[in-house]
C-alpha positions as CSV (number, residue, x, y, z in Angstrom):
1,M,117.1,140.8,136.1
2,N,120.5,142.3,134.0
3,N,119.4,144.7,131.0
4,K,121.7,144.8,128.4
5,G,120.7,147.8,126.7
6,F,118.8,151.4,127.0
7,S,115.0,151.8,127.5
8,L,113.2,153.2,125.1
9,L,112.9,156.3,127.7
10,E,116.5,156.5,127.7
11,I,117.2,156.9,123.9
12,L,114.2,159.7,123.6
13,I,116.5,161.7,126.4
14,A,119.7,161.1,124.9
15,I,117.9,162.7,121.5
16,T,116.4,165.5,122.7
17,L,119.7,166.5,123.9
18,V,121.9,166.1,121.4
19,G,119.1,167.9,119.2
20,V,119.2,170.7,121.9
21,V,122.6,170.9,121.9
22,G,123.0,171.3,118.7
23,G,120.2,173.7,118.4
24,F,122.4,176.1,120.3
25,V,126.0,175.3,118.7
26,A,124.1,175.6,115.0
27,T,122.2,179.3,116.1
28,N,125.7,180.7,118.1
29,L,127.8,179.4,115.0
30,F,126.0,180.5,112.3
31,G,124.0,183.6,113.6
32,Q,120.6,182.5,112.8
33,L,119.1,183.9,116.4
34,E,116.9,186.2,114.4
35,E,116.1,183.6,111.9
36,G,115.1,181.1,115.5
37,K,112.8,184.1,116.4
38,V,111.0,184.5,113.2
39,S,110.6,180.7,113.2
40,S,109.2,180.8,116.8
41,A,106.9,184.0,116.0
42,I,105.4,181.9,113.1
43,N,104.8,179.2,115.0
44,Q,103.2,181.0,117.8
45,I,100.9,182.2,115.6
46,R,100.0,179.2,114.3
47,G,99.2,178.4,118.1
48,L,97.2,181.3,118.5
49,R,95.4,180.5,115.6
50,A,94.3,177.5,117.2
51,N,93.4,178.4,120.1
52,L,91.1,181.3,118.4
53,M,89.2,178.4,116.3
54,D,88.6,176.3,119.4
55,Y,87.5,179.8,120.6
56,K,84.9,180.4,117.8
57,R,83.5,177.0,117.9
58,N,82.2,177.0,122.0
59,C,81.2,181.2,121.0
60,N,80.4,181.7,117.2
61,R,82.6,184.2,117.1
62,Y,86.4,184.9,117.8
63,P,87.2,187.4,120.9
64,S,87.5,191.1,120.5
65,T,91.2,190.5,122.2
66,L,93.7,188.0,122.8
67,E,93.0,187.9,126.8
68,G,89.4,187.0,125.6
69,L,91.1,183.4,124.9
70,I,92.3,183.6,129.1
71,E,89.5,185.3,130.2
72,N,85.4,185.8,129.4
73,T,86.1,189.5,128.3
74,D,83.4,189.3,125.6
75,G,80.4,187.6,127.8
76,C,80.8,184.5,125.9
77,K,78.1,181.6,127.3
78,R,79.7,179.2,126.5
79,F,83.4,179.9,127.4
80,R,85.5,177.3,128.0
81,P,86.4,176.8,131.9
82,G,90.0,177.5,132.2
83,G,90.0,179.2,128.8
84,Y,91.7,178.1,125.7
85,M,95.5,179.2,126.8
86,A,97.6,176.2,128.2
87,Q,96.6,176.2,131.6
88,G,98.5,178.5,134.2
89,T,98.4,181.4,131.3
90,E,97.6,184.8,132.9
91,E,98.3,187.0,129.9
92,A,98.6,187.0,126.4
93,P,101.7,185.9,125.0
94,L,104.4,188.3,123.7
95,D,106.3,187.2,120.5
96,P,110.0,186.4,120.6
97,W,111.4,190.6,120.6
98,G,109.3,190.4,124.3
99,E,106.2,192.7,122.3
100,P,102.5,192.1,122.3
101,Y,101.1,190.9,119.2
102,A,98.8,192.9,117.7
103,Y,95.4,191.5,117.4
104,E,92.5,192.8,115.4
105,S,89.1,190.9,115.2
106,D,85.0,191.9,114.0
107,G,84.1,188.8,115.4
108,R,84.2,187.2,112.0
109,K,87.7,187.4,111.1
110,Y,90.9,188.5,113.3
111,T,94.4,189.1,112.3
112,I,97.5,188.4,114.4
113,I,100.9,190.3,113.9
114,S,104.5,190.4,115.3
115,Y,106.0,193.8,114.0
116,G,109.3,191.6,113.7
117,A,113.1,192.3,115.3
118,D,112.2,196.7,115.1
119,S,109.1,196.2,116.5
120,T,107.8,198.9,114.3
121,E,105.4,198.4,111.3
122,G,106.8,197.6,108.3
123,G,110.2,196.4,107.2
124,D,112.6,194.4,105.7
125,G,114.5,190.8,106.4
126,F,114.1,190.1,110.3
127,D,112.3,193.8,110.8
128,A,109.5,192.4,108.8
129,D,106.1,191.9,110.0
130,I,105.0,188.4,110.2
131,N,101.1,188.7,109.5
132,S,98.5,186.0,110.2
133,N,96.8,186.0,107.0
134,D,100.6,185.3,104.9
135,L,100.7,182.0,106.7
C-alpha cells in the first residue's frame, strides 16, 4: 500500500513542535518569561482547585495542607487510593518561581497563594501575589 500523505498523528506532532518552538522564540524575543510564569501559576492554582474539589466531594471538607491531597494526613475515611494529585506525585507542587504555594484552610474554605517573582507578600507587577480567591 502506498500512502501519499500525512497521518493525523504526524500532523499533530508537527503542529505541537511548531507551537513549542514558536513559544520559546516568542518568550526569548519579547522578554515575556515572567508573564509566562504568572500564567503558569494561575493554571497550577486552578488545577489545585479541581483537586481540592475532588477531595471535598469524598471527605466533606478541604484538607488542612496541600500534602493532604497526596497522603491521608487528615484521617479522611473515604480518601481515594493514590490521592488527588497526578500519579507518582510525592510532594505538593512548587510555584513557577520554585517556592511552595501558601495554603490555608479551615475545612470549609481555602486559599492558595503564590507570592510571585519576589516570593514575598504583596508587590506590584510580576511581584504581585496570585491568590485563588481572585481567579
